[in-house]
C-alpha positions as CSV (number, residue, x, y, z in Angstrom):
1,M,65.8,54.7,21.8
2,T,63.4,56.7,20.0
3,F,61.5,53.5,19.5
4,F,61.7,52.5,23.2
5,H,60.4,56.2,24.6
6,H,57.7,56.1,22.2
7,G,56.4,52.9,23.0
8,R,57.0,53.3,26.8
9,A,54.7,56.5,26.4
10,A,52.1,54.6,24.2
11,L,52.1,51.9,27.0
12,I,51.2,54.0,30.1
13,P,48.2,56.2,29.1
14,A,46.4,52.8,28.3
15,T,47.5,51.2,31.8
16,V,46.2,53.8,33.4
17,A,43.2,54.2,31.5
18,A,42.4,50.2,32.3
19,L,43.1,51.4,35.6
20,G,40.5,54.1,36.0
21,I,38.1,51.6,34.5
22,G,38.5,49.0,36.9
23,G,38.1,51.8,40.0
24,C,34.7,53.1,38.7
25,T,32.9,49.5,39.2
26,P,31.1,49.6,43.6
27,V,32.0,46.1,45.2
28,A,28.7,44.4,46.4
29,A,28.5,44.0,49.8
30,P,27.3,40.8,51.2
31,V,23.4,40.1,51.4
32,E,22.4,38.9,54.9
33,K,19.6,36.1,54.8
34,S,16.8,36.1,57.4
35,P,16.0,33.9,59.6
36,P,13.0,31.2,58.0
37,N,9.8,31.6,59.1
38,V,8.4,28.8,61.3
39,T,4.8,28.2,62.3
40,V,4.3,28.4,66.3
41,E,2.0,27.6,69.2
42,H,1.3,26.6,72.7
43,P,0.4,23.4,73.6
44,E,-3.1,22.8,74.5
45,V,-4.4,21.8,78.0
46,R,-7.3,20.1,78.1
47,E,-9.0,17.7,80.7
48,L,-9.1,14.0,79.7
49,T,-9.5,10.6,80.6
50,D,-8.5,7.6,79.7
51,F,-10.7,4.9,77.9
52,D,-10.9,1.1,77.2
53,E,-12.7,0.4,73.7
54,Y,-14.2,-2.4,72.6
55,N,-16.7,-3.6,70.2
56,G,-20.4,-4.7,71.2
57,W,-23.7,-5.1,70.3
58,T,-26.7,-4.1,71.1
59,A,-29.9,-6.1,72.6
60,A,-33.5,-6.1,73.7
61,S,-33.7,-6.1,77.4
62,A,-36.6,-8.0,77.4
63,S,-37.6,-10.1,74.1
64,V,-41.4,-12.7,74.1
65,D,-42.7,-14.7,71.7
66,I,-46.4,-14.3,71.8
67,R,-48.2,-17.6,71.4
68,A,-52.3,-18.8,71.8
69,R,-53.0,-20.8,75.1
70,V,-56.2,-21.6,73.6
71,R,-57.6,-23.6,70.6
72,G,-59.6,-21.5,68.8
73,H,-59.9,-19.3,65.4
74,I,-58.4,-15.8,65.0
75,D,-61.2,-13.3,64.7
76,K,-58.8,-9.8,64.8
77,V,-55.7,-8.6,64.8
78,E,-55.6,-5.6,66.7
79,F,-52.1,-3.9,65.6
80,T,-49.9,-3.0,62.2
81,D,-46.2,-4.7,61.9
82,G,-43.6,-2.7,63.6
83,Q,-46.0,-0.9,65.7
84,I,-44.8,0.2,69.3
85,V,-47.3,-1.1,71.8
86,Q,-48.1,-0.8,75.7
87,E,-48.2,-3.5,78.0
88,G,-51.9,-4.6,78.2
89,D,-52.6,-3.6,74.5
90,M,-54.6,-5.8,72.5
91,L,-52.9,-7.8,69.8
92,F,-55.2,-10.9,68.8
93,V,-58.6,-11.7,69.3
94,L,-59.8,-15.3,69.0
95,D,-63.7,-15.9,68.2
96,P,-65.4,-15.9,71.6
97,R,-68.3,-17.6,71.3
98,P,-67.0,-21.3,71.3
99,F,-65.2,-20.2,74.6
100,Q,-68.2,-18.4,76.0
101,N,-70.7,-21.4,75.0
102,E,-68.7,-23.2,77.3
103,L,-68.6,-21.0,79.9
104,D,-72.6,-20.6,79.7
105,R,-72.7,-24.8,80.0
106,A,-70.8,-24.5,83.1
107,T,-72.7,-22.2,84.6
108,E,-76.3,-24.0,84.2
109,Q,-74.3,-27.3,85.6
110,V,-73.2,-25.3,88.5
111,K,-77.0,-24.4,88.9
112,I,-78.1,-28.1,88.9
113,Y,-76.0,-29.3,90.9
114,E,-77.0,-26.7,93.6
115,A,-80.5,-27.8,93.5
116,Q,-79.5,-31.3,93.7
117,L,-77.5,-30.6,96.7
118,E,-80.2,-28.3,98.0
119,V,-82.5,-31.8,97.9
120,A,-80.1,-33.8,99.3
121,A,-79.1,-31.2,102.7
122,N,-83.1,-31.2,103.0
123,E,-83.3,-35.3,102.9
124,E,-80.3,-35.4,105.1
125,R,-82.3,-33.8,107.5
126,R,-85.1,-35.3,107.4
127,E,-83.1,-38.6,107.8
128,K,-81.4,-36.7,111.0
129,E,-84.9,-36.0,112.6
130,L,-86.5,-39.8,111.5
131,L,-83.7,-41.4,113.2
132,K,-84.3,-39.4,116.8
133,N,-88.0,-41.2,117.2
134,N,-86.3,-44.3,115.8
135,A,-88.2,-44.4,112.2
136,R,-84.8,-44.4,110.6
137,T,-81.9,-46.5,111.0
138,Q,-78.3,-44.9,111.4
139,R,-77.5,-46.7,107.8
140,D,-80.2,-44.2,106.3
141,V,-78.7,-41.4,108.1
142,E,-75.1,-42.0,106.7
143,L,-76.2,-42.9,103.2
144,A,-78.4,-39.4,103.1
145,E,-75.2,-37.5,104.4
146,A,-73.1,-39.2,101.4
147,K,-75.6,-38.1,98.9
148,R,-75.3,-34.6,100.4
149,K,-71.6,-34.3,100.1
150,S,-71.4,-35.8,97.2
151,F,-73.6,-33.1,95.4
152,E,-71.7,-30.4,97.5
153,A,-68.2,-31.9,95.4
154,H,-70.1,-32.0,91.9
155,T,-70.9,-28.1,92.8
156,S,-67.7,-27.2,93.8
157,A,-65.9,-28.9,90.6
158,A,-68.7,-27.5,88.6
159,R,-68.0,-23.8,90.3
160,E,-64.1,-24.8,89.4
161,E,-65.2,-25.6,85.6
162,I,-66.6,-22.0,85.3
163,N,-63.2,-20.5,86.3
164,R,-61.9,-22.6,84.1
165,R,-64.1,-21.6,81.2
166,K,-63.7,-18.0,82.1
167,L,-60.1,-17.9,82.2
168,E,-60.4,-19.6,78.8
169,L,-62.6,-16.8,77.5
170,S,-60.1,-14.2,78.8
171,Y,-57.2,-16.4,76.7
172,S,-59.3,-15.8,73.4
173,R,-58.0,-12.0,73.6
174,I,-54.3,-12.2,73.4
175,A,-52.7,-8.7,75.0
176,A,-49.2,-7.4,75.4
177,P,-47.2,-9.0,78.0
178,I,-44.7,-6.0,77.8
179,A,-43.7,-2.9,76.6
180,G,-41.7,-2.6,73.4
181,K,-41.8,-2.8,69.0
182,V,-44.2,-5.7,68.3
183,G,-42.9,-7.6,65.2
184,K,-45.1,-8.8,61.8
185,A,-48.5,-10.6,62.4
186,E,-47.3,-14.4,61.3
187,L,-50.9,-15.9,61.2
188,M,-54.0,-13.6,59.9
189,K,-58.3,-13.4,60.8
190,G,-59.1,-16.5,60.2
191,D,-56.3,-18.6,61.0
192,L,-56.5,-21.8,63.2
193,V,-54.3,-21.5,66.3
194,N,-53.7,-24.3,68.4
195,A,-52.2,-23.9,72.4
196,G,-49.0,-25.2,73.5
197,G,-45.2,-24.5,72.8
198,S,-45.0,-26.3,69.4
199,D,-47.2,-23.8,67.9
200,P,-46.6,-20.9,65.6
201,V,-45.4,-17.9,67.2
202,L,-48.0,-15.3,66.3
203,T,-45.3,-12.2,66.6
204,T,-42.7,-11.3,68.4
205,I,-42.6,-8.3,71.1
206,V,-39.1,-6.8,71.7
207,A,-38.7,-3.8,75.0
208,I,-36.9,-1.0,73.5
209,D,-36.6,1.4,76.9
210,P,-34.1,0.6,78.3
211,I,-31.5,-1.1,75.6
212,H,-28.8,-3.5,76.8
213,V,-24.8,-3.3,75.1
214,Y,-23.3,-6.3,75.3
215,F,-19.6,-6.4,75.4
216,S,-16.5,-8.5,76.3
217,V,-13.8,-7.8,78.4
218,D,-11.0,-9.4,80.2
219,E,-11.1,-10.0,83.4
220,P,-8.5,-7.4,85.4
221,S,-10.1,-5.0,83.3
222,L,-13.0,-5.4,84.7
223,L,-11.3,-6.1,88.2
224,R,-9.6,-2.7,87.6
225,Y,-12.9,-0.8,86.8
226,R,-14.6,-1.3,89.8
227,Q,-12.1,-0.6,91.7
228,R,-11.1,2.5,90.4
229,R,-14.4,3.6,91.7
230,L,-15.0,1.9,95.0
231,K,-12.5,2.6,97.8
232,S,-13.0,0.2,100.6
233,K,-12.7,-3.7,100.5
234,E,-16.2,-4.5,101.2
235,E,-17.5,-1.9,98.5
236,R,-15.3,-3.5,95.8
237,M,-17.0,-6.8,96.6
238,Q,-20.5,-5.0,95.1
239,P,-22.0,-6.6,92.4
240,V,-21.5,-4.6,89.1
241,E,-25.2,-3.1,88.9
242,E,-24.4,-1.5,92.4
243,A,-20.8,-0.2,91.4
244,K,-22.4,2.2,89.2
245,I,-19.7,2.0,86.4
246,P,-20.6,3.9,83.5
247,F,-19.5,3.4,80.1
248,Q,-19.9,5.2,76.8
249,F,-20.6,4.0,73.1
250,G,-21.3,5.0,70.0
251,L,-23.1,3.5,66.5
252,D,-21.5,2.7,63.5
253,T,-23.6,6.2,62.0
254,D,-22.0,8.5,65.1
255,E,-19.1,10.6,65.6
256,G,-17.5,9.7,68.5
257,Y,-19.0,7.9,71.9
258,P,-22.2,10.0,72.4
259,H,-24.3,8.0,74.3
260,S,-23.7,6.8,77.6
261,G,-25.1,4.1,80.3
262,F,-24.4,2.0,83.7
263,L,-22.9,-1.5,83.6
264,D,-25.7,-3.9,85.1
265,F,-24.6,-7.3,84.4
266,T,-21.4,-9.6,84.2
267,Q,-21.4,-13.4,82.9
268,N,-21.0,-15.7,85.9
269,K,-18.0,-17.2,84.2
270,I,-15.0,-16.5,82.0
271,D,-15.0,-18.2,78.0
272,S,-11.8,-20.3,78.2
273,S,-11.7,-20.2,74.6
274,T,-11.2,-16.3,74.2
275,G,-10.3,-15.6,78.2
276,T,-12.9,-12.8,78.5
277,I,-16.0,-12.3,80.0
278,E,-19.4,-10.5,78.9
279,V,-20.7,-7.8,80.1
280,R,-23.7,-5.7,80.1
281,G,-24.5,-2.5,80.2
282,E,-28.2,-0.6,80.5
283,T,-29.4,2.8,78.6
284,P,-32.5,4.8,78.4
285,N,-34.3,4.2,74.6
286,A,-37.4,6.3,75.2
287,D,-37.2,7.3,71.5
288,A,-36.3,3.8,70.1
289,Q,-33.2,5.2,68.3
290,F,-31.3,2.2,69.1
291,I,-32.1,-1.1,67.5
292,P,-31.8,-4.6,68.7
293,G,-28.9,-6.2,67.2
294,G,-27.0,-3.6,66.0
295,R,-23.2,-2.8,65.8
296,A,-21.5,-0.3,68.7
297,R,-18.5,1.2,69.8
298,V,-17.9,0.7,73.3
299,R,-15.4,2.6,75.8
300,V,-15.1,2.4,79.5
301,P,-13.0,5.3,81.4
302,V,-10.2,3.5,83.3
303,S,-9.1,7.2,84.9
304,D,-10.2,9.9,86.3
305,P,-10.5,13.2,84.8
306,Y,-7.3,14.9,84.5
307,Q,-5.3,18.1,82.9
308,A,-3.6,16.8,79.7
309,L,-0.6,18.6,77.7
310,L,-1.3,18.1,74.0
311,V,0.6,19.0,71.1
312,P,0.1,18.4,67.1
313,D,1.0,14.7,66.5
314,T,2.5,16.1,63.1
315,A,4.8,18.1,65.3
316,I,6.9,15.3,66.9
317,L,10.0,14.5,65.7
318,S,12.2,11.1,65.9
319,D,15.7,10.1,66.8
320,L,16.4,6.6,66.9
321,N,13.7,5.6,69.9
322,K,13.6,8.9,71.2
323,K,10.6,11.2,70.7
324,Y,11.5,15.4,70.6
325,L,10.0,18.7,69.6
326,L,11.3,21.8,68.1
327,C,10.9,24.6,70.1
328,L,12.0,28.3,70.9
329,N,14.0,29.6,73.4
330,D,13.7,33.2,74.5
331,K,16.0,34.4,71.3
332,N,13.9,32.5,69.1
333,K,16.5,30.1,68.3
334,V,15.7,26.5,67.6
335,I,16.0,24.0,70.9
336,R,15.4,20.5,71.1
337,K,13.1,19.0,73.9
338,D,12.7,15.3,74.5
339,V,9.1,14.2,75.3
340,K,8.0,10.9,76.5
341,L,4.4,10.6,74.5
342,G,1.2,9.4,75.4
343,R,-2.2,8.5,73.3
344,L,-2.7,9.8,69.8
345,L,-6.5,11.1,70.2
346,D,-9.2,11.2,67.0
347,D,-8.3,15.1,66.3
348,G,-4.7,14.3,65.8
349,M,-3.1,15.7,69.1
350,R,-0.7,14.2,71.0
351,V,-0.6,13.5,74.9
352,I,2.9,14.4,76.2
353,L,3.1,12.8,79.5
354,P,5.9,13.1,82.4
355,D,9.3,12.0,81.6
356,E,10.4,8.7,84.0
357,E,11.5,11.4,86.9
358,G,7.6,12.6,87.1
359,K,8.6,15.9,85.1
360,M,7.5,17.7,82.3
361,T,10.0,18.5,79.5
362,V,7.6,20.6,77.5
363,T,5.2,23.1,79.7
364,A,2.1,25.4,77.9
365,D,4.0,28.8,78.2
366,D,6.7,27.0,75.4
367,W,6.7,27.6,71.8
368,V,6.5,24.7,69.6
369,I,6.8,24.4,66.3
370,V,4.4,22.8,64.1
371,N,5.1,23.9,60.7
372,G,8.1,24.6,59.0
373,L,10.0,21.9,60.6
374,Q,12.7,21.2,57.7
375,R,13.5,24.6,57.6
376,A,14.2,25.1,61.5
377,R,17.7,24.0,62.1
378,I,18.8,23.7,66.4
379,N,20.8,26.5,67.6
380,D,19.8,28.9,64.7
381,P,17.3,31.7,64.7
382,V,13.7,31.6,62.9
383,T,10.9,34.0,62.8
384,P,7.6,32.9,64.2
385,V,4.2,33.2,62.3
386,D,0.9,31.9,63.3
387,E,-1.1,29.9,60.6
388,E,-2.3,32.7,58.9
389,G,1.6,33.9,58.4
390,N,1.2,36.9,60.7
391,P,4.4,37.5,63.0
392,V,3.9,35.9,66.3
393,K,5.3,38.2,69.2
394,T,7.3,35.6,71.7
395,T,9.8,36.4,74.8
396,G,12.7,36.5,72.1
397,G,14.6,39.2,70.7
């Protein structure tokens, strides 16, 4: 019995001590996690115009091969290779002496014929006077008249020869028929040139202002461009150059399409091998920045300007064949909004179109999650911040 009480007495303090130690340790409260941060922004409203895009090339509005019209030796080359020339500027001068000699000879020949004509005319008058006195026969008068007419014809032909020789002398000075950029001189001083289309080209001039831009489009597109700008049926039948259809283009070194002009020509038939028709536009080129033969990116407007709603393309999510955005409701909770997508712009923004009923599922007042999409869960709250991480005051609580 004593052992039992002793053991019991020893056990009670140990139990009390164990309970006392356990009661002094505080119980930790569960930690409530704060909503994750997500970057939000309003959709952007921007004025846009829809375009069709093509690949094209630049071409000179005019190009002329310079050839000699007369045979002669080149005496002077009056330009430098690649020079910009105006219409009428001198390019080549042939040795004028042979042409001047021929002109002088023709002039002297006219003087001879004029003197002979004067003698023949006087002789005819005398024969007619003698005929009145029966001192000459009618045959004598007719012979005198024929002689006078012969010298008149010779004189007239000699005068035409003077005009021809003057023309050849003028052809010895070869001027630019158009304004533009001249190419390399193919023949130099002292070279002999001949007249005729088979003879070597002296040089070439290409017009640089305006410049033409060519590209190919399908016929329905061309008709659509006309009809978009023209109202009545009669106006739709106007030629392209009268319709004033605008276009924009950029070179390989340009960003975007900084240059513009108007369409002024369409080919008269469709290329059966490609199903397209060649179209030409024209644009000013006073500073000669466009070189004929260069590549160009072309776009033609296919709509009037309109107000479009844009969101970053990276903010768009996919669910099977549906596209949607994650937005915030008035409690800063994540909600899903299905959207219909339009074209993707060069700056990475995507156009949002009305749905099948013509309604916009997203408005410019909505807050769209653009970063932190992986942390957002539908119906769960989030903490909206801007791109720099600063809190955004929304209508949410």
